[in-house]
N, C-alpha and C positions, 0 to 999 in steps of 0.2 A: 838547280841547287847552288851553282856558283854565285848567282846574284843574291841568293839568301845569305850565303856565307859572307859576301862583300858587305851587305847591309849590317850584319851582325858584327863584322870586324870594325866598321866605323863606329858602331855603338860602343864596342869594347875599348876602342882606341881613344874615344873622346875623353878629354880631361878639362878641368877648370884651369885655364891658362891665365896667369897674372903677369907674365913678362913677355913683352913683344919686341920684335925687331923694328927698327925705325922705318923700314920700307913700307910704302903705301900699298893698298890693294886696289885692283882695277874696278872700273865701273861694271865690267862684265861679271866679275866675281860677286860684287854686291848684288847685281840683278839676279844671279843664280840663287843666291841666298834668299832674296826676297821672294823669288818664284817658289822656292821650296816652302816658304811660309804661306804664300797665297793658296797653295794646293792642299793645305791642312784641312782635316774634317772639323766640323763644328755643329753644335746642336741646331737642328732645323736649318742648317746651312746659313746661320746668321752671320758668320765671318766678321766678328766685331773688331778684329785686329787692325791697328793702324801703326805705321812706322815712320819715325823721324830719323833720317840719316845725318849724323853729325861728323864732319871731317875737320872743320875749322878748329885750329889749335886752341884759341882763346875760349871757344865755347866748350871744348872738351875739358879744359882746366876748370871752368865754372862748374861743369857737371861733376868733376872730381871732388870739388869742395862740397857740393850738394850731397855727394855720396860719402860723406864723412871722411873725405880726403883719401879715399881708396886709390892708390897710385895707378893701378892698371886702367882705371877709367880715363885718366888723363894721358897715359902713354900709348894706349892702343891707337892705331891710325884711324880707326872708325869706331864710333859708338852708335849703336842702333837703340833709340829710345822706343821701347815696345809699349804700345798703348792699346786701350780698348775703348771704342766709342759706344757708350751706353744707349745712345739714340738709335743704334742699329737694331735694337730689339723691337722697336716700333715697326720695323720692316718685316717682321716675322711672316705676316700673310703673303707678302710679295715673294719672300724666299720660298715659302711652301708652294706657291703657284709655279715657281721655276722648277722645283723638284718634280711636281706633277707633270709639267710640260716635257721633261726629259725622261719620264717613265720611272723615276725613283720612288714615287708614291702613287697610290691608286687615285683615280679621278674623284672617288667619293670623299677623299680627304677634304675637298673644298667645302662640302656641306656638313661634315662632321667635326673634323679637327680644327679647321680655321675659325669657325664661330666661337668655339670654346677657348681657343688661343687668344682671340681678340678680347674676350671677356676677362680672362685671367690677367691680361696685360693692364687692365684698369686698377687692379689691386696689387700688382707686383711691386715690391719695395726696392729701393736702391740697393740695399744689402743683398737681396736675392739676385739682382742683375749683376752685381759685382762678383758674386760667386760663380755665376754662369760665364761671365766675361773672362774671369781669371782662368777658369778651366779650359775654355776654348783657346784663349790666347797662348796659354802654356804649351798647347800642342804645336802651334805655329812656331813658337820660339824654339822648342825642342827640335823641330824639323830643321831649322836654320843651324843649330848647333851640330847636328849630325852631318848635315851637308857641308858645313865648314870643315869638319874633321876629314871628310872624304876629299876635300880640295886642298888639304895640307895646311889649313888655317886653324887658329886656336880661338877659343871664346870663353867667356865666363859669365854665368848668370848672376846679376847683381840685383839684390832686393833691398839692401840697406842704404836708404837715401831719404832726404827730405823731399817728399813729393811736391809740396808747394813750391819749393825752390826750383825743382826740375821743370815744373810746368811754366814757371816764370821765364826760365832761361830759354826754352824753345817755344814759348808762346802757345801752350796747349790750352784749348778752351775748356770751360767748366764741365761740359758733358762728356769729356774724354778723361779717362783715368790712366795713370802710368802703372804698368804691370811689371816692368823690369828694365834695367839698362843692360845692353849686351855689347861689351867691348869685343872687337874682333881684329885680328891681325895675324902676322906670321909669328909662330911661337919662338920665343928665345929661351925656352926651358922645356924639359921633358919630364913632367911629373910622373911619379910611379902610380901604378893602379891603386885606386882607393878601396878600402875594405868594404865588402858588401855582405849582407846577411845571407846565409846559405838558402838556396831555393826551397829545401825541405822545411825550413822554418817559417816560410811565408806563404805556403800553399796548403790547401786542405781539400778533402774529398767530399763532395756533395754538400756538406754542412761545415760551417766555420768551426774550427777546433778539432775536426775529425781528420786524423792523419792517414788512417787506412780504413777501408770498408771491411 
């Protein structure tokens, strides 16, 4: 029960931090954040996420300009450019094989699901892959944000930027899409809790719209 309470506390304590202290964060801290992202779940274990760690001050300033001059992008000691490799979806069959090998899926999946998956991949559009990539990568980013909170660090999910400029700045190839910028550092502010819709207004019983059975 204590561990559950600790996880929920980190979730409750997480804030979007836009003011950071000038102190750097260590390689170890960054690696812990990245490990929390690496362990995230993804559809068919596709793991499309890729991360560019940006510490250089000049590069961070360029990213700030590409992000419509949002100050916290440039002042955070580290910015993680969170990306998704769309080519990773071509490796679905390999990822399924790995799941079978560790017992997560039954052996028959090789002869039933994998052939159907290969066939569907021939007609899958880029927009469909982007939807899947965004959903999967969002889980990994959220893991990092919660882990950052647990470590006493602050972060802010940034989606307002010129993707073309960001890709040019950190030399991201065409098959990789930018999902978010994640400035991270020691908070220099303590934002108040943000309003959230009550639980009773976002949950239903058995069917959508049904409040009580």
